[in-house]
N, C-alpha and C positions, 0 to 999 in steps of 0.2 A: 463458204457462203459470206460475205459482205454485212456480219452485226452491226457494225457503224451507221453503215446506208438503212439497212432495215428498221435499226430504232429511231434513228433522226426522221425517217420518211414516216413514223408512225406515231412521232411524237408532233410533228408537225399537221399529221393528221388529226391531233386532240384525243389519242387513245392515250390511257396508261398502259404504262411497260412494268413487267416484274421483272428485273436485269439477276438470273438467279446462276449459280453453278460452284462447285466446290472450291478450295481452298487451290489458290496457285492459279487460277484460269484466265487470271486478269479484268476480271470486275472492277478493280478500283480504276485501272487503267482506262478502261471503254468507260467507266464514269466521269474521269476527269476529261478525257477528250470528247463527251457530248458537253461535258458542259462547257468547256473551252470553245466549241463549234458555235455555241448560242451565244455567249460573252461575244465574239468575233464580229457577229451580227446586231451587237449591240442591244440585244435582248435581255432581261433580268431574271437571276437566276439565283433560285435560294437556294442554297446549298445546307441539308439539315441533316442532324441525327437525335438518339433520344437521350443518348450520353454526353456528355463533353468530349471525350478523349475521341469516339466515333467523329464527333463534329468538326474535332480539329483536325484531322486525317483528310479532310476534303479544304480544310479553310473553308468552314463554314459554323454555326451556331446549332443550337440546341431547338429542340422543335419546340420546347416550353417557352425559351426566351420569345422568340420569333413569333410566335402564334398567342403569348401574352398567357400563358397557362397558369402561372404561378407554380404553387407547390400541387397544382390538383394532381389526385392521381385515376381519376374517374370523372363522368360528369357530376353525378351528386355532390362529391367534392368541392367542381368548381362551381357548381349552385352556392353550396354552403358558402363558400370564400367571396362570393358576390361576381365572382369572373364570367357568368352564363354568358352573360349579352358580350358582343363582341365593341371595343372602341375604336372610333370615327379614323385613330390614325391606323391603328394594326388593319381593318376596314381597307382603309386604302393600299397599304402596304401589299398586302396577300393579293390584292385585285391587280396591281401593276405588274405581277409576277407571268413570267411568260412560263417557265417552267419551275416546278419544285421539287427539289431532289433530295430523300430521304435515304442515309447509308443506311447500310445494317439493321435490316427491317427485321432481321429474327430478335431484336432487340428492345422489340413495338412492342407491348402488350397490346388486346385487343379492346379494352379501356381508352388505353393511348390513345389509337384509330378513330374510337367513336369522338373523342373530342379533333381530331385534326380533321374526319369528315364535317362537327359543327361548321369550323371554322372558317372553311370552304365554304361550306354554305353559305353562311352567314356575310361573306364577303363576296359572295357571287363570282367566285372564282373560274375564269374562263382559259384558264391553260393547262397544261398535259401534265403529268404525276410520273415520275421515275423513282420507285424504290427498287431497290440493290443489296440484295444479302442471300444470306445461304442458311435455312432453318436449320441446318442439322451444325452448324456452327455455334453461337452464342447466342441463348436465353434471356429473354425478358427479365432484369431484376425484379424479385418478389419480396414485399415488405414481411417479415417475420416468416411465419410458414405458411403463405400462401398458397393454392395451385398454381403452378406457372401458366399463363393463358397467352398464347400468343398472335397476332396481328390477324392470322388466316381463318382464328375461332369467328371473329367479330362480322356482325351480317354488312358492316359497311365493305369488310374487303369484297365480297360479292357485287356490293351496286356500284364500286369501283372499275367493276370489270374489268382488271388486269389482262392485260397481256403476256403469256411467259416467256421471255426469251431466253436458253439456257446456253451459258457458254461451255463446253467440254473439256477443252485443248489444255492441257496441264504445261503451263511454262518453264516451271521449277527443277523439275526433272525427266528428263528422257528413258529413265528405267523403267522398261515395263511391264519388271514384274514387281517393283514397287508402286508403281501407279495403280495395279491389280490391287495389292493387299491395302495404300488407300482407300478405295472405292469400296473396300469390305469395312474400312474401320468404319469411315463416314456412317455407313449402314449400319454399325454396332453389331454385325456380324461376327462371331470369334468359331470354329471349326475347329477340327484335331490339327488342320494342317497351316492354319491360320496361326493355331497357338504356338506350333513349332514354328513356321517364321517370323515372331516378335521374339519368342525365346534366341532365336539365332543372334538377336541385335544385342544377344545380352553378352560382354565381353568386357576381360580384366580393362580396368580405368588404365590409362596410361600413369607413366611416373611424373610427366610435366602435365600437370591438368591447365595449367597455360592455351596451350591448343587447341582444347576445345571453349566451345560455348554452354553452361549447363542453363538449362530450362527448366526452373521451379514453380508450384503452385501459389508460392507465398511472397511477399515481397519482402519479409525480416529475410528467407532462405536466402533469395537473390543479392541482397544489401550485405549480408556479412562473408558470402562465399568470395563477392568483390573484393569486399576487404581487407579481408586475409591473403587471398592473393595477392591483390597490389603490393602487400607487404615484403612479398620474395623478391620482390624488383629494387635493385640494390644502386637505387638514383636520387635524385632531388625529387619531392613529391612540388608537383606547379598544381593549383589551387586556380581553375579559372569561372572564376562568379560572372551568374548569366546578367546582362547590362537590358536593365528596364527602363526605357520614354514612354510616359504617359501624354497621349496627345489630346487627351479630355480630364480637366481638372477631377471630377466627380468621379473617377475610377480609384476604387478601393482596394487597398493592399489584398483583400481576400479573394478579392475577384483575378489580381493577380496571380497569387498563391494558386488558386484553382485550375489555369489555364496552364499554368506552369506544369503542373501535374499531367492534366488532362494532354498534352501535347509532347509528353515522353522528352520533357526540356530537364536538364540537369542544373541546377537552381545553384547546384556548387560542384564543378566538374575537377576530380581528382586523377590527377594526371602524371605521369612519369616517363620519361624515355626508354625507353623498352617495354612499354602495357602494348597489352594487344587490345585494340579498341573493336567498336560495330558503327559504321555510318548508320545514323540512324532517317535516312529520306535519298530519294533519289536524284542523282546530278546525272550530267553528259559524262563525270570520267569515277561515276561510283554508283552502287544503289544500296537500298535499305536494305541491311542485315551483311552488308560485304565486308570482309573481314581484313584488317591492316596491323601495322603495327608503328607505335610512335615511333621517328627516330630524330627529331627536334622540338624542340620548343622555344620560341623568341616572343618579345613582349606583345607582338601583333597577329603572330603566326604558328598553327600546328601542323608540322610536315608526317601523312601517315604515307608509311611507304606498304603496296599491296602485294598479292600474292606474286604477280608477275613484273615485279621490280618497282614500277611506277610508284615517282611520289609525289602523294597530291599534298598540293599547298594547300590549305584550310586557315577563312576567316570565321571571326564571328557572323554568323547568319540571322537575320530577322522573322519572327514569326509574329503575325499581328492578329489580335484578336478585331476581328471587323463586323460592324452591324449595320443595318440599312436605316436609313434618317433623310427627312426630308430638310433640303437644301433649297436656298434661293438662290437660283442664277440666272446673271443677267436680268432680276426684278423677277425672272419665272420660276415657281417653286416646283424641286424634282427630286424624287427617292434616286439616292447615290450609298454605292458602302463607304464606311467610314470607319479609319483605324480607330479604337479607342485607344489601345497602346501596343507596344512589340515589345518580344522581348528576344534579346541579341545572346547567343550562343555556340559553340561549333558543334557540327552535327555531326558527333560522336558519342561512344560511351563504351566505359569499359567491357571491354568482351567474356569475361570472366563468366557471366550470368545475369539473367534477363525473366521477367517473370511471362510464363505464357500468355495471359491477358493482353502485356504490354509488347510481345513479338510480331499482334496481328501487322500482317502485310510483308513480313520480313523473309527472306530467300537466305538460311543461314548453312552453311557447308557441314562445320565439325559443332558436332551436335551430343548431349550428353543429356537425358532426358530423364530426370528426376518420377518415375511412376508412383512415389508414395507421397505426393502433393498433388495428386489428380483426386477429385473431390464430385465433379460436375459432370452432367453428361455431355458431351462431344468432345470436355478439354483436353481430351487426351488426342482427340484427331486434329484439332487446333494444334496441337504442339507437333504430334510426327509429322505433319503436313508441312510444315517451316521447314522440312530436310532438304537439303537442295541437292545432296550428296550421298543415298543411302548405304555406300562403301563408309562413309565418316560418321556413321549412326549408331550412339550406343545408345540401351535404354540397364536404367539402373533396374536390378532383378526386385520387381514387385512383391509383397508381402501378400498381396492377392491373387485373384486367379484372376487372370488377361479377361475374361468373361464383364469380371467385376470394376474395371476401369475401360475396356472399349463397350462404353452404352450410351444409346442416346434415347432422349426422349421422343415416346413411341407415335403421341399425335404427330410430333416433325414427322419424325421418317412414314406414317401415311400419309400426310398433305405433301411429303415429296416425292415418295414413289406415283401419289396419282399425278402429278405434276407435268412428270419428266416422262 
């Protein structure tokens, strides 16, 4: 089936689409292809997500900033904060969009979807909506101890009348037994056979931990492991600071700090010749999560040798924070995307460790998962589905039962099973 053709034809017919599927099925690639298709036709696309990190992954902005929701978590707070009515600029901006893309829809709460619907109605939005994600991955962030409520629990989900398109072919691995295991883990299903299969991945750790990437649940654990392992490399330490270029004077340092964190950019990249690294984005000669070793560092470039012995010559690349803004072109007012600032850094990070949250979208060949830092529904699935080679997958023996680690939100599971 030609999913791309199906999606673009439905969107052109002003149908709203829910693009879904498990990890590694190409949701992000498909989303980028649809966005590129629209932009090549000079159509306006709003690329949005509920969190800064998800937004930076598609080169967009947060729902709250684009829709002018301030810090409101629901319609009542929007009213209390005197933001219930739409302002003229935001109305014009939303109305001018041909397509609105919302990535990581699983992280959008029912209350946020209600606010999205309100703004689209207020702006008389005539375009199409493409929401992307897997409800059996990252859930909405809840303040305090409130109940997790998903976008599909909102009455507005029904009113959007999404047509579901599910991608099913996993590109990350072609191991059929492992693909079957991933399907069970995604559903939170553990029987004796799965219990034994997972136990088989508990192996003695290698003496040289530098060959593997540890996945941790906590930032502090990943930072400490990277720091400790780098000390074993007996070469000069090179620190590459991120270069920052402000294009708009009003940009604050806090805005830049937040973007650097969200975009997984190393503010101070510590490297040594001989240190293993992961590429943190896709390019024609490397992919997000691919491993290599630093073989040379000079004033301008970092040289990374990949497994196939090819050496990639890297320079600092820019990631920019962009917003839609009204500008005058030849006396005529037009809405254009404007860069607020750009951050330049090498697209690599130390390969010793990374957090599960920041591994989103990565395909990692040599993986050790610290199972004792799994604390959230579907977190273990996100972690284990990063593996592109199950032969090189190690699980740290958990202190809990597998069923207490491999668990999902029951409401999300019921919804996904009903949709598929």
